[in-house]
Biopython code that builds the backbone (N, CA, C, O; Angstrom):
import numpy as np
from Bio.PDB.StructureBuilder import StructureBuilder

atoms = [
    (1, "MET", "N", (-82.845, 34.824, 23.393)),
    (1, "MET", "CA", (-81.543, 35.120, 22.844)),
    (1, "MET", "C", (-80.740, 33.818, 22.752)),
    (1, "MET", "O", (-80.595, 33.095, 23.737)),
    (2, "LYS", "N", (-80.228, 33.538, 21.568)),
    (2, "LYS", "CA", (-79.418, 32.331, 21.363)),
    (2, "LYS", "C", (-78.037, 32.528, 21.979)),
    (2, "LYS", "O", (-77.474, 33.622, 21.950)),
    (3, "GLN", "N", (-77.506, 31.437, 22.538)),
    (3, "GLN", "CA", (-76.221, 31.493, 23.231)),
    (3, "GLN", "C", (-75.188, 30.629, 22.522)),
    (3, "GLN", "O", (-75.445, 29.481, 22.158)),
    (4, "ILE", "N", (-74.007, 31.223, 22.339)),
    (4, "ILE", "CA", (-72.923, 30.560, 21.627)),
    (4, "ILE", "C", (-71.710, 30.464, 22.540)),
    (4, "ILE", "O", (-71.362, 31.415, 23.241)),
    (5, "LEU", "N", (-71.080, 29.308, 22.516)),
    (5, "LEU", "CA", (-69.836, 29.087, 23.244)),
    (5, "LEU", "C", (-68.711, 29.025, 22.217)),
    (5, "LEU", "O", (-68.734, 28.192, 21.311)),
    (6, "TYR", "N", (-67.728, 29.908, 22.364)),
    (6, "TYR", "CA", (-66.588, 29.946, 21.443)),
    (6, "TYR", "C", (-65.333, 29.562, 22.207)),
    (6, "TYR", "O", (-65.016, 30.161, 23.235)),
    (7, "ILE", "N", (-64.616, 28.557, 21.702)),
    (7, "ILE", "CA", (-63.404, 28.061, 22.351)),
    (7, "ILE", "C", (-62.211, 28.320, 21.441)),
    (7, "ILE", "O", (-62.139, 27.809, 20.324)),
    (8, "ASP", "N", (-61.273, 29.127, 21.943)),
    (8, "ASP", "CA", (-60.078, 29.446, 21.165)),
    (8, "ASP", "C", (-59.006, 29.933, 22.130)),
    (8, "ASP", "O", (-59.282, 30.766, 22.993)),
    (9, "ASP", "N", (-57.796, 29.427, 21.994)),
    (9, "ASP", "CA", (-56.720, 29.858, 22.884)),
    (9, "ASP", "C", (-56.126, 31.205, 22.474)),
    (9, "ASP", "O", (-55.215, 31.707, 23.133)),
    (10, "ASN", "N", (-56.633, 31.788, 21.398)),
    (10, "ASN", "CA", (-56.190, 33.098, 20.935)),
    (10, "ASN", "C", (-57.150, 34.159, 21.475)),
    (10, "ASN", "O", (-58.309, 34.218, 21.065)),
    (11, "SER", "N", (-56.671, 34.986, 22.385)),
    (11, "SER", "CA", (-57.513, 36.004, 23.028)),
    (11, "SER", "C", (-58.103, 36.991, 22.032)),
    (11, "SER", "O", (-59.255, 37.399, 22.175)),
    (12, "GLN", "N", (-57.333, 37.377, 21.032)),
    (12, "GLN", "CA", (-57.828, 38.322, 20.036)),
    (12, "GLN", "C", (-58.969, 37.705, 19.215)),
    (12, "GLN", "O", (-59.951, 38.381, 18.909)),
    (13, "ALA", "N", (-58.839, 36.445, 18.866)),
    (13, "ALA", "CA", (-59.907, 35.762, 18.128)),
    (13, "ALA", "C", (-61.178, 35.713, 18.967)),
    (13, "ALA", "O", (-62.277, 35.911, 18.447)),
    (14, "CYS", "N", (-61.029, 35.449, 20.266)),
    (14, "CYS", "CA", (-62.194, 35.426, 21.170)),
    (14, "CYS", "C", (-62.870, 36.784, 21.220)),
    (14, "CYS", "O", (-64.096, 36.879, 21.152)),
    (15, "LEU", "N", (-62.073, 37.830, 21.339)),
    (15, "LEU", "CA", (-62.622, 39.183, 21.409)),
    (15, "LEU", "C", (-63.383, 39.547, 20.138)),
    (15, "LEU", "O", (-64.497, 40.068, 20.207)),
    (16, "LEU", "N", (-62.794, 39.277, 18.991)),
    (16, "LEU", "CA", (-63.456, 39.579, 17.715)),
    (16, "LEU", "C", (-64.751, 38.791, 17.568)),
    (16, "LEU", "O", (-65.776, 39.343, 17.167)),
    (17, "PHE", "N", (-64.707, 37.511, 17.889)),
    (17, "PHE", "CA", (-65.895, 36.669, 17.790)),
    (17, "PHE", "C", (-67.013, 37.248, 18.663)),
    (17, "PHE", "O", (-68.153, 37.383, 18.217)),
    (18, "LYS", "N", (-66.678, 37.581, 19.892)),
    (18, "LYS", "CA", (-67.657, 38.116, 20.842)),
    (18, "LYS", "C", (-68.230, 39.444, 20.341)),
    (18, "LYS", "O", (-69.444, 39.643, 20.369)),
    (19, "LEU", "N", (-67.370, 40.344, 19.887)),
    (19, "LEU", "CA", (-67.837, 41.650, 19.409)),
    (19, "LEU", "C", (-68.798, 41.526, 18.227)),
    (19, "LEU", "O", (-69.874, 42.124, 18.228)),
    (20, "PHE", "N", (-68.402, 40.746, 17.220)),
    (20, "PHE", "CA", (-69.240, 40.623, 16.029)),
    (20, "PHE", "C", (-70.568, 39.933, 16.318)),
    (20, "PHE", "O", (-71.614, 40.378, 15.845)),
    (21, "LEU", "N", (-70.535, 38.851, 17.088)),
    (21, "LEU", "CA", (-71.755, 38.080, 17.322)),
    (21, "LEU", "C", (-72.703, 38.778, 18.307)),
    (21, "LEU", "O", (-73.922, 38.713, 18.143)),
    (22, "GLU", "N", (-72.156, 39.434, 19.314)),
    (22, "GLU", "CA", (-73.035, 40.144, 20.252)),
    (22, "GLU", "C", (-73.692, 41.342, 19.578)),
    (22, "GLU", "O", (-74.815, 41.709, 19.923)),
    (23, "LYS", "N", (-73.007, 41.946, 18.628)),
    (23, "LYS", "CA", (-73.604, 43.040, 17.844)),
    (23, "LYS", "C", (-74.834, 42.541, 17.077)),
    (23, "LYS", "O", (-75.753, 43.312, 16.799)),
    (24, "GLU", "N", (-74.844, 41.265, 16.742)),
    (24, "GLU", "CA", (-75.961, 40.660, 16.004)),
    (24, "GLU", "C", (-77.032, 40.084, 16.921)),
    (24, "GLU", "O", (-77.996, 39.484, 16.448)),
    (25, "GLY", "N", (-76.870, 40.262, 18.226)),
    (25, "GLY", "CA", (-77.907, 39.836, 19.153)),
    (25, "GLY", "C", (-77.704, 38.487, 19.807)),
    (25, "GLY", "O", (-78.602, 37.997, 20.492)),
    (26, "TYR", "N", (-76.547, 37.875, 19.615)),
    (26, "TYR", "CA", (-76.250, 36.610, 20.276)),
    (26, "TYR", "C", (-75.582, 36.868, 21.618)),
    (26, "TYR", "O", (-74.887, 37.871, 21.784)),
    (27, "LYS", "N", (-75.784, 35.982, 22.563)),
    (27, "LYS", "CA", (-75.039, 35.984, 23.827)),
    (27, "LYS", "C", (-73.856, 35.072, 23.600)),
    (27, "LYS", "O", (-74.039, 33.921, 23.201)),
    (28, "VAL", "N", (-72.635, 35.554, 23.844)),
    (28, "VAL", "CA", (-71.426, 34.794, 23.537)),
    (28, "VAL", "C", (-70.589, 34.590, 24.796)),
    (28, "VAL", "O", (-70.295, 35.533, 25.530)),
    (29, "PHE", "N", (-70.217, 33.337, 25.022)),
    (29, "PHE", "CA", (-69.276, 32.976, 26.069)),
    (29, "PHE", "C", (-67.991, 32.568, 25.373)),
    (29, "PHE", "O", (-68.023, 31.759, 24.446)),
    (30, "THR", "N", (-66.859, 33.112, 25.803)),
    (30, "THR", "CA", (-65.581, 32.719, 25.222)),
    (30, "THR", "C", (-64.705, 32.111, 26.304)),
    (30, "THR", "O", (-64.652, 32.602, 27.432)),
    (31, "VAL", "N", (-64.025, 31.042, 25.944)),
    (31, "VAL", "CA", (-63.076, 30.367, 26.834)),
    (31, "VAL", "C", (-61.859, 29.958, 26.017)),
    (31, "VAL", "O", (-61.915, 29.866, 24.791)),
    (32, "LYS", "N", (-60.761, 29.714, 26.721)),
    (32, "LYS", "CA", (-59.508, 29.389, 26.042)),
    (32, "LYS", "C", (-59.200, 27.903, 25.982)),
    (32, "LYS", "O", (-58.279, 27.488, 25.279)),
    (33, "GLU", "N", (-59.969, 27.092, 26.718)),
    (33, "GLU", "CA", (-59.714, 25.651, 26.693)),
    (33, "GLU", "C", (-60.984, 24.898, 27.086)),
    (33, "GLU", "O", (-61.953, 25.487, 27.564)),
    (34, "THR", "N", (-60.956, 23.598, 26.875)),
    (34, "THR", "CA", (-62.179, 22.802, 26.983)),
    (34, "THR", "C", (-62.641, 22.556, 28.418)),
    (34, "THR", "O", (-63.826, 22.311, 28.642)),
    (35, "THR", "N", (-61.742, 22.614, 29.386)),
    (35, "THR", "CA", (-62.175, 22.459, 30.775)),
    (35, "THR", "C", (-63.132, 23.585, 31.155)),
    (35, "THR", "O", (-64.165, 23.348, 31.781)),
    (36, "ALA", "N", (-62.784, 24.798, 30.775)),
    (36, "ALA", "CA", (-63.664, 25.946, 31.024)),
    (36, "ALA", "C", (-64.952, 25.822, 30.212)),
    (36, "ALA", "O", (-66.016, 26.237, 30.672)),
    (37, "ALA", "N", (-64.865, 25.259, 29.015)),
    (37, "ALA", "CA", (-66.061, 25.063, 28.179)),
    (37, "ALA", "C", (-67.049, 24.119, 28.862)),
    (37, "ALA", "O", (-68.257, 24.355, 28.827)),
    (38, "ARG", "N", (-66.550, 23.070, 29.472)),
    (38, "ARG", "CA", (-67.424, 22.128, 30.183)),
    (38, "ARG", "C", (-68.165, 22.829, 31.331)),
    (38, "ARG", "O", (-69.335, 22.541, 31.582)),
    (39, "LYS", "N", (-67.492, 23.736, 32.014)),
    (39, "LYS", "CA", (-68.131, 24.477, 33.107)),
    (39, "LYS", "C", (-69.274, 25.342, 32.580)),
    (39, "LYS", "O", (-70.342, 25.402, 33.189)),
    (40, "ILE", "N", (-69.050, 26.010, 31.452)),
    (40, "ILE", "CA", (-70.110, 26.825, 30.844)),
    (40, "ILE", "C", (-71.285, 25.933, 30.448)),
    (40, "ILE", "O", (-72.438, 26.271, 30.713)),
    (41, "LEU", "N", (-70.996, 24.800, 29.814)),
    (41, "LEU", "CA", (-72.050, 23.880, 29.390)),
    (41, "LEU", "C", (-72.886, 23.388, 30.569)),
    (41, "LEU", "O", (-74.088, 23.161, 30.427)),
    (42, "SER", "N", (-72.264, 23.225, 31.713)),
    (42, "SER", "CA", (-72.983, 22.698, 32.875)),
    (42, "SER", "C", (-73.950, 23.713, 33.488)),
    (42, "SER", "O", (-74.858, 23.337, 34.230)),
    (43, "ARG", "N", (-73.757, 24.993, 33.181)),
    (43, "ARG", "CA", (-74.619, 25.996, 33.814)),
    (43, "ARG", "C", (-75.429, 26.862, 32.847)),
    (43, "ARG", "O", (-76.295, 27.615, 33.293)),
    (44, "GLU", "N", (-75.176, 26.779, 31.545)),
    (44, "GLU", "CA", (-75.868, 27.591, 30.550)),
    (44, "GLU", "C", (-76.502, 26.698, 29.487)),
    (44, "GLU", "O", (-76.026, 25.595, 29.221)),
    (45, "LYS", "N", (-77.582, 27.191, 28.884)),
    (45, "LYS", "CA", (-78.186, 26.492, 27.747)),
    (45, "LYS", "C", (-77.528, 27.029, 26.478)),
    (45, "LYS", "O", (-77.853, 28.122, 26.012)),
    (46, "ILE", "N", (-76.620, 26.265, 25.938)),
    (46, "ILE", "CA", (-75.850, 26.675, 24.771)),
    (46, "ILE", "C", (-76.520, 26.143, 23.511)),
    (46, "ILE", "O", (-76.895, 24.972, 23.437)),
    (47, "ASP", "N", (-76.666, 27.028, 22.513)),
    (47, "ASP", "CA", (-77.289, 26.651, 21.242)),
    (47, "ASP", "C", (-76.267, 26.251, 20.181)),
    (47, "ASP", "O", (-76.573, 25.479, 19.272)),
    (48, "CYS", "N", (-75.048, 26.785, 20.307)),
    (48, "CYS", "CA", (-74.002, 26.499, 19.324)),
    (48, "CYS", "C", (-72.648, 26.520, 20.017)),
    (48, "CYS", "O", (-72.363, 27.393, 20.837)),
    (49, "ILE", "N", (-71.826, 25.547, 19.672)),
    (49, "ILE", "CA", (-70.430, 25.537, 20.107)),
    (49, "ILE", "C", (-69.578, 25.722, 18.857)),
    (49, "ILE", "O", (-69.730, 25.000, 17.871)),
    (50, "THR", "N", (-68.688, 26.695, 18.917)),
    (50, "THR", "CA", (-67.718, 26.900, 17.845)),
    (50, "THR", "C", (-66.350, 26.762, 18.480)),
    (50, "THR", "O", (-66.023, 27.487, 19.421)),
    (51, "THR", "N", (-65.550, 25.842, 17.977)),
    (51, "THR", "CA", (-64.246, 25.602, 18.592)),
    (51, "THR", "C", (-63.128, 25.580, 17.566)),
    (51, "THR", "O", (-63.273, 25.055, 16.462)),
    (52, "ASP", "N", (-62.017, 26.162, 17.963)),
    (52, "ASP", "CA", (-60.794, 26.017, 17.195)),
    (52, "ASP", "C", (-60.393, 24.542, 17.280)),
    (52, "ASP", "O", (-60.611, 23.900, 18.307)),
    (53, "ILE", "N", (-59.825, 24.020, 16.235)),
    (53, "ILE", "CA", (-59.400, 22.619, 16.257)),
    (53, "ILE", "C", (-58.130, 22.465, 17.084)),
    (53, "ILE", "O", (-58.033, 21.567, 17.921)),
    (54, "GLY", "N", (-57.156, 23.345, 16.848)),
    (54, "GLY", "CA", (-55.862, 23.221, 17.524)),
    (54, "GLY", "C", (-55.833, 23.926, 18.860)),
    (54, "GLY", "O", (-55.430, 25.085, 18.951)),
    (55, "LEU", "N", (-56.262, 23.224, 19.900)),
    (55, "LEU", "CA", (-56.249, 23.769, 21.259)),
    (55, "LEU", "C", (-55.196, 23.046, 22.087)),
    (55, "LEU", "O", (-54.857, 21.898, 21.800)),
    (56, "PRO", "N", (-54.679, 23.712, 23.111)),
    (56, "PRO", "CA", (-53.745, 23.005, 24.000)),
    (56, "PRO", "C", (-54.476, 21.942, 24.814)),
    (56, "PRO", "O", (-55.685, 22.045, 25.022)),
    (57, "ARG", "N", (-53.773, 20.954, 25.262)),
    (57, "ARG", "CA", (-54.292, 19.840, 26.060)),
    (57, "ARG", "C", (-55.293, 18.995, 25.268)),
    (57, "ARG", "O", (-54.909, 17.958, 24.727)),
    (58, "GLU", "N", (-56.540, 19.396, 25.184)),
    (58, "GLU", "CA", (-57.557, 18.624, 24.445)),
    (58, "GLU", "C", (-57.954, 19.416, 23.198)),
    (58, "GLU", "O", (-58.430, 20.546, 23.304)),
    (59, "ASP", "N", (-57.760, 18.824, 22.019)),
    (59, "ASP", "CA", (-58.092, 19.553, 20.791)),
    (59, "ASP", "C", (-59.606, 19.604, 20.572)),
    (59, "ASP", "O", (-60.372, 18.908, 21.239)),
    (60, "GLY", "N", (-60.009, 20.436, 19.633)),
    (60, "GLY", "CA", (-61.426, 20.633, 19.354)),
    (60, "GLY", "C", (-62.143, 19.382, 18.886)),
    (60, "GLY", "O", (-63.339, 19.226, 19.131)),
    (61, "ILE", "N", (-61.430, 18.486, 18.215)),
    (61, "ILE", "CA", (-62.032, 17.235, 17.731)),
    (61, "ILE", "C", (-62.378, 16.328, 18.907)),
    (61, "ILE", "O", (-63.478, 15.780, 18.974)),
    (62, "LYS", "N", (-61.443, 16.172, 19.827)),
    (62, "LYS", "CA", (-61.711, 15.331, 21.000)),
    (62, "LYS", "C", (-62.842, 15.919, 21.839)),
    (62, "LYS", "O", (-63.665, 15.183, 22.383)),
    (63, "PHE", "N", (-62.879, 17.239, 21.942)),
    (63, "PHE", "CA", (-63.956, 17.882, 22.690)),
    (63, "PHE", "C", (-65.305, 17.616, 22.004)),
    (63, "PHE", "O", (-66.296, 17.317, 22.671)),
    (64, "TYR", "N", (-65.337, 17.726, 20.682)),
    (64, "TYR", "CA", (-66.561, 17.426, 19.924)),
    (64, "TYR", "C", (-67.024, 15.993, 20.190)),
    (64, "TYR", "O", (-68.211, 15.749, 20.402)),
    (65, "GLN", "N", (-66.091, 15.059, 20.177)),
    (65, "GLN", "CA", (-66.436, 13.658, 20.429)),
    (65, "GLN", "C", (-67.029, 13.495, 21.833)),
    (65, "GLN", "O", (-67.991, 12.750, 22.021)),
    (66, "TRP", "N", (-66.455, 14.190, 22.812)),
    (66, "TRP", "CA", (-66.994, 14.141, 24.166)),
    (66, "TRP", "C", (-68.418, 14.713, 24.199)),
    (66, "TRP", "O", (-69.306, 14.126, 24.818)),
    (67, "VAL", "N", (-68.635, 15.841, 23.546)),
    (67, "VAL", "CA", (-69.966, 16.468, 23.500)),
    (67, "VAL", "C", (-70.978, 15.496, 22.907)),
    (67, "VAL", "O", (-72.089, 15.368, 23.420)),
    (68, "GLN", "N", (-70.605, 14.818, 21.838)),
    (68, "GLN", "CA", (-71.516, 13.888, 21.176)),
    (68, "GLN", "C", (-71.884, 12.697, 22.060)),
    (68, "GLN", "O", (-72.928, 12.077, 21.861)),
    (69, "GLU", "N", (-71.047, 12.381, 23.014)),
    (69, "GLU", "CA", (-71.316, 11.264, 23.931)),
    (69, "GLU", "C", (-72.236, 11.663, 25.089)),
    (69, "GLU", "O", (-72.734, 10.800, 25.812)),
    (70, "GLN", "N", (-72.460, 12.954, 25.262)),
    (70, "GLN", "CA", (-73.288, 13.440, 26.366)),
    (70, "GLN", "C", (-74.717, 13.651, 25.862)),
    (70, "GLN", "O", (-74.939, 14.517, 25.015)),
    (71, "PRO", "N", (-75.682, 12.892, 26.355)),
    (71, "PRO", "CA", (-77.052, 12.999, 25.847)),
    (71, "PRO", "C", (-77.625, 14.421, 25.937)),
    (71, "PRO", "O", (-78.383, 14.837, 25.061)),
    (72, "GLU", "N", (-77.275, 15.149, 26.966)),
    (72, "GLU", "CA", (-77.845, 16.489, 27.145)),
    (72, "GLU", "C", (-77.235, 17.538, 26.215)),
    (72, "GLU", "O", (-77.796, 18.625, 26.073)),
    (73, "TYR", "N", (-76.102, 17.240, 25.581)),
    (73, "TYR", "CA", (-75.432, 18.208, 24.700)),
    (73, "TYR", "C", (-75.404, 17.770, 23.240)),
    (73, "TYR", "O", (-75.024, 18.549, 22.366)),
    (74, "LYS", "N", (-75.787, 16.575, 22.982)),
    (74, "LYS", "CA", (-75.630, 15.957, 21.668)),
    (74, "LYS", "C", (-76.268, 16.736, 20.509)),
    (74, "LYS", "O", (-75.793, 16.657, 19.376)),
    (75, "ASP", "N", (-77.342, 17.486, 20.788)),
    (75, "ASP", "CA", (-78.040, 18.200, 19.717)),
    (75, "ASP", "C", (-77.589, 19.645, 19.537)),
    (75, "ASP", "O", (-78.195, 20.387, 18.765)),
    (76, "ILE", "N", (-76.542, 20.051, 20.232)),
    (76, "ILE", "CA", (-76.028, 21.418, 20.084)),
    (76, "ILE", "C", (-75.366, 21.539, 18.708)),
    (76, "ILE", "O", (-74.573, 20.683, 18.314)),
    (77, "TYR", "N", (-75.699, 22.611, 17.985)),
    (77, "TYR", "CA", (-75.072, 22.870, 16.684)),
    (77, "TYR", "C", (-73.583, 23.123, 16.913)),
    (77, "TYR", "O", (-73.213, 23.868, 17.821)),
    (78, "PHE", "N", (-72.736, 22.513, 16.102)),
    (78, "PHE", "CA", (-71.293, 22.533, 16.329)),
    (78, "PHE", "C", (-70.567, 23.002, 15.079)),
    (78, "PHE", "O", (-70.865, 22.547, 13.974)),
    (79, "LEU", "N", (-69.613, 23.913, 15.254)),
    (79, "LEU", "CA", (-68.758, 24.377, 14.161)),
    (79, "LEU", "C", (-67.299, 24.246, 14.564)),
    (79, "LEU", "O", (-66.930, 24.516, 15.707)),
    (80, "PHE", "N", (-66.474, 23.828, 13.609)),
    (80, "PHE", "CA", (-65.031, 23.779, 13.799)),
    (80, "PHE", "C", (-64.414, 24.974, 13.086)),
    (80, "PHE", "O", (-64.875, 25.370, 12.016)),
    (81, "VAL", "N", (-63.370, 25.549, 13.682)),
    (81, "VAL", "CA", (-62.659, 26.680, 13.099)),
    (81, "VAL", "C", (-61.177, 26.359, 13.117)),
    (81, "VAL", "O", (-60.665, 25.813, 14.094)),
    (82, "SER", "N", (-60.484, 26.697, 12.032)),
    (82, "SER", "CA", (-59.027, 26.548, 12.036)),
    (82, "SER", "C", (-58.424, 27.338, 10.892)),
    (82, "SER", "O", (-59.008, 27.470, 9.816)),
    (83, "GLY", "N", (-57.253, 27.851, 11.155)),
    (83, "GLY", "CA", (-56.494, 28.519, 10.108)),
    (83, "GLY", "C", (-55.479, 27.578, 9.474)),
    (83, "GLY", "O", (-54.954, 27.847, 8.394)),
    (84, "HIS", "N", (-55.213, 26.483, 10.154)),
    (84, "HIS", "CA", (-54.230, 25.504, 9.672)),
    (84, "HIS", "C", (-54.560, 24.149, 10.278)),
    (84, "HIS", "O", (-54.002, 23.761, 11.305)),
    (85, "ALA", "N", (-55.456, 23.449, 9.642)),
    (85, "ALA", "CA", (-55.947, 22.169, 10.171)),
    (85, "ALA", "C", (-55.149, 20.988, 9.642)),
    (85, "ALA", "O", (-55.720, 19.938, 9.349)),
    (86, "VAL", "N", (-53.841, 21.148, 9.518)),
    (86, "VAL", "CA", (-52.987, 20.075, 9.046)),
    (86, "VAL", "C", (-53.059, 18.908, 10.026)),
    (86, "VAL", "O", (-52.950, 19.095, 11.238)),
    (87, "GLY", "N", (-53.242, 17.710, 9.492)),
    (87, "GLY", "CA", (-53.326, 16.527, 10.331)),
    (87, "GLY", "C", (-54.752, 16.148, 10.703)),
    (87, "GLY", "O", (-54.979, 15.111, 11.326)),
    (88, "PHE", "N", (-55.701, 16.975, 10.326)),
    (88, "PHE", "CA", (-57.096, 16.696, 10.644)),
    (88, "PHE", "C", (-57.917, 16.461, 9.375)),
    (88, "PHE", "O", (-59.134, 16.641, 9.381)),
    (89, "ASP", "N", (-57.258, 16.063, 8.297)),
    (89, "ASP", "CA", (-57.933, 15.891, 7.013)),
    (89, "ASP", "C", (-59.138, 14.963, 7.104)),
    (89, "ASP", "O", (-60.187, 15.256, 6.531)),
    (90, "HIS", "N", (-59.000, 13.850, 7.818)),
    (90, "HIS", "CA", (-60.098, 12.882, 7.937)),
    (90, "HIS", "C", (-61.315, 13.512, 8.611)),
    (90, "HIS", "O", (-62.453, 13.229, 8.235)),
    (91, "VAL", "N", (-61.077, 14.353, 9.589)),
    (91, "VAL", "CA", (-62.176, 15.026, 10.297)),
    (91, "VAL", "C", (-62.825, 16.065, 9.398)),
    (91, "VAL", "O", (-64.049, 16.192, 9.364)),
    (92, "LEU", "N", (-62.001, 16.802, 8.672)),
    (92, "LEU", "CA", (-62.540, 17.835, 7.786)),
    (92, "LEU", "C", (-63.404, 17.238, 6.687)),
    (92, "LEU", "O", (-64.415, 17.826, 6.302)),
    (93, "LEU", "N", (-63.015, 16.073, 6.182)),
    (93, "LEU", "CA", (-63.842, 15.410, 5.174)),
    (93, "LEU", "C", (-65.199, 15.013, 5.757)),
    (93, "LEU", "O", (-66.238, 15.192, 5.121)),
    (94, "GLU", "N", (-65.173, 14.479, 6.956)),
    (94, "GLU", "CA", (-66.400, 14.030, 7.600)),
    (94, "GLU", "C", (-67.302, 15.198, 8.019)),
    (94, "GLU", "O", (-68.527, 15.082, 7.989)),
    (95, "HIS", "N", (-66.699, 16.307, 8.403)),
    (95, "HIS", "CA", (-67.456, 17.449, 8.941)),
    (95, "HIS", "C", (-67.282, 18.707, 8.099)),
    (95, "HIS", "O", (-67.340, 19.814, 8.635)),
    (96, "ARG", "N", (-67.075, 18.566, 6.818)),
    (96, "ARG", "CA", (-66.803, 19.725, 5.967)),
    (96, "ARG", "C", (-67.926, 20.760, 5.984)),
    (96, "ARG", "O", (-67.673, 21.941, 5.746)),
    (97, "ASN", "N", (-69.156, 20.341, 6.260)),
    (97, "ASN", "CA", (-70.266, 21.286, 6.324)),
    (97, "ASN", "C", (-70.308, 22.053, 7.637)),
    (97, "ASN", "O", (-71.100, 22.982, 7.800)),
    (98, "ASN", "N", (-69.456, 21.660, 8.565)),
    (98, "ASN", "CA", (-69.407, 22.326, 9.867)),
    (98, "ASN", "C", (-68.022, 22.908, 10.132)),
    (98, "ASN", "O", (-67.585, 22.998, 11.279)),
    (99, "PHE", "N", (-67.344, 23.300, 9.069)),
    (99, "PHE", "CA", (-65.988, 23.828, 9.195)),
    (99, "PHE", "C", (-65.921, 25.216, 8.578)),
    (99, "PHE", "O", (-66.418, 25.445, 7.475)),
    (100, "ILE", "N", (-65.297, 26.142, 9.306)),
    (100, "ILE", "CA", (-65.027, 27.477, 8.761)),
    (100, "ILE", "C", (-63.548, 27.782, 8.964)),
    (100, "ILE", "O", (-62.936, 27.339, 9.936)),
    (101, "THR", "N", (-62.990, 28.538, 8.043)),
    (101, "THR", "CA", (-61.567, 28.849, 8.108)),
    (101, "THR", "C", (-61.328, 30.191, 8.785)),
    (101, "THR", "O", (-62.175, 31.084, 8.783)),
    (102, "LYS", "N", (-60.142, 30.291, 9.360)),
    (102, "LYS", "CA", (-59.677, 31.562, 9.909)),
    (102, "LYS", "C", (-58.833, 32.232, 8.845)),
    (102, "LYS", "O", (-58.158, 31.533, 8.089)),
    (103, "PRO", "N", (-58.837, 33.523, 8.750)),
    (103, "PRO", "CA", (-59.651, 34.414, 9.564)),
    (103, "PRO", "C", (-61.130, 34.266, 9.207)),
    (103, "PRO", "O", (-61.489, 34.045, 8.050)),
    (104, "ILE", "N", (-61.963, 34.391, 10.214)),
    (104, "ILE", "CA", (-63.401, 34.220, 10.031)),
    (104, "ILE", "C", (-63.969, 35.423, 9.286)),
    (104, "ILE", "O", (-63.704, 36.571, 9.643)),
    (105, "PHE", "N", (-64.747, 35.146, 8.253)),
    (105, "PHE", "CA", (-65.487, 36.196, 7.558)),
    (105, "PHE", "C", (-66.852, 36.268, 8.239)),
    (105, "PHE", "O", (-67.740, 35.465, 7.949)),
    (106, "PHE", "N", (-67.013, 37.219, 9.133)),
    (106, "PHE", "CA", (-68.169, 37.254, 10.020)),
    (106, "PHE", "C", (-69.522, 37.393, 9.325)),
    (106, "PHE", "O", (-70.489, 36.803, 9.808)),
    (107, "PRO", "N", (-69.654, 38.135, 8.223)),
    (107, "PRO", "CA", (-70.971, 38.158, 7.572)),
    (107, "PRO", "C", (-71.458, 36.761, 7.161)),
    (107, "PRO", "O", (-72.640, 36.452, 7.315)),
    (108, "ASP", "N", (-70.566, 35.922, 6.644)),
    (108, "ASP", "CA", (-70.952, 34.560, 6.275)),
    (108, "ASP", "C", (-71.290, 33.724, 7.508)),
    (108, "ASP", "O", (-72.255, 32.960, 7.501)),
    (109, "LEU", "N", (-70.492, 33.875, 8.563)),
    (109, "LEU", "CA", (-70.758, 33.130, 9.797)),
    (109, "LEU", "C", (-72.112, 33.521, 10.376)),
    (109, "LEU", "O", (-72.877, 32.655, 10.801)),
    (110, "ILE", "N", (-72.411, 34.801, 10.396)),
    (110, "ILE", "CA", (-73.686, 35.279, 10.945)),
    (110, "ILE", "C", (-74.853, 34.747, 10.115)),
    (110, "ILE", "O", (-75.860, 34.315, 10.676)),
    (111, "ASP", "N", (-74.731, 34.773, 8.793)),
    (111, "ASP", "CA", (-75.786, 34.211, 7.931)),
    (111, "ASP", "C", (-75.997, 32.732, 8.241)),
    (111, "ASP", "O", (-77.131, 32.262, 8.327)),
    (112, "ARG", "N", (-74.915, 32.021, 8.403)),
    (112, "ARG", "CA", (-74.997, 30.584, 8.693)),
    (112, "ARG", "C", (-75.652, 30.331, 10.037)),
    (112, "ARG", "O", (-76.503, 29.449, 10.147)),
    (113, "LEU", "N", (-75.277, 31.082, 11.060)),
    (113, "LEU", "CA", (-75.852, 30.917, 12.378)),
    (113, "LEU", "C", (-77.342, 31.278, 12.381)),
    (113, "LEU", "O", (-78.155, 30.577, 12.984)),
    (114, "ASN", "N", (-77.688, 32.363, 11.709)),
    (114, "ASN", "CA", (-79.105, 32.739, 11.639)),
    (114, "ASN", "C", (-79.921, 31.645, 10.962)),
    (114, "ASN", "O", (-81.052, 31.371, 11.363)),
    (115, "LYS", "N", (-79.354, 31.026, 9.944)),
    (115, "LYS", "CA", (-80.049, 29.944, 9.244)),
    (115, "LYS", "C", (-80.191, 28.712, 10.137)),
    (115, "LYS", "O", (-81.268, 28.123, 10.217)),
    (116, "GLU", "N", (-79.118, 28.329, 10.801)),
    (116, "GLU", "CA", (-79.122, 27.113, 11.622)),
    (116, "GLU", "C", (-79.851, 27.279, 12.950)),
    (116, "GLU", "O", (-80.509, 26.347, 13.412)),
    (117, "LEU", "N", (-79.747, 28.438, 13.561)),
    (117, "LEU", "CA", (-80.299, 28.649, 14.885)),
    (117, "LEU", "C", (-81.598, 29.450, 14.879)),
    (117, "LEU", "O", (-82.263, 29.575, 15.907)),
    (118, "GLY", "N", (-81.948, 29.983, 13.735)),
    (118, "GLY", "CA", (-83.066, 30.922, 13.684)),
    (118, "GLY", "C", (-82.550, 32.282, 14.073)),
    (118, "GLY", "O", (-81.484, 32.391, 14.680)),
    (119, "ASP", "N", (-83.277, 33.311, 13.741)),
    (119, "ASP", "CA", (-82.818, 34.654, 14.077)),
    (119, "ASP", "C", (-82.617, 34.773, 15.571)),
    (119, "ASP", "O", (-83.400, 34.254, 16.366)),
    (120, "SER", "N", (-81.556, 35.464, 15.937)),
    (120, "SER", "CA", (-81.248, 35.646, 17.354)),
    (120, "SER", "C", (-82.287, 36.539, 17.947)),
    (120, "SER", "O", (-82.236, 36.838, 19.140)),
]
sb = StructureBuilder()
sb.init_structure("model")
sb.init_model(0)
sb.init_chain("A")
sb.init_seg("    ")
for serial, (resi, resn, name, xyz) in enumerate(atoms, 1):
    if name == "N":
        sb.init_residue(resn, " ", resi, " ")
    sb.init_atom(name, np.array(xyz, "f"), 0.0, 1.0, " ", f" {name:<3s}", serial, name[0])
structure = sb.get_structure()
């Protein structure tokens, strides 16, 4: 079973993400900030990290940069999510293939995950 870590400070977004993805056979961990995400990464084998860009304290971009610096996490498939990514234009240009908008259209996300991660 593929495991996904979803980071979003919006509890409702976390709940929806978990419900839709677990229905498709994925194991989903949801957290509201990156400190908790690091704890999950240290104890679970995560196949995909999906993070909101606009998080309190450490934003999703800085967290992505930290993940890329860690040899043990560097190959995890990564997606950025945002409903209003104002100020992150440079990042969106660089990572446009790994960006999805809110509200998330779950059928497209599931197709993308199945393609990138293999069937759950």
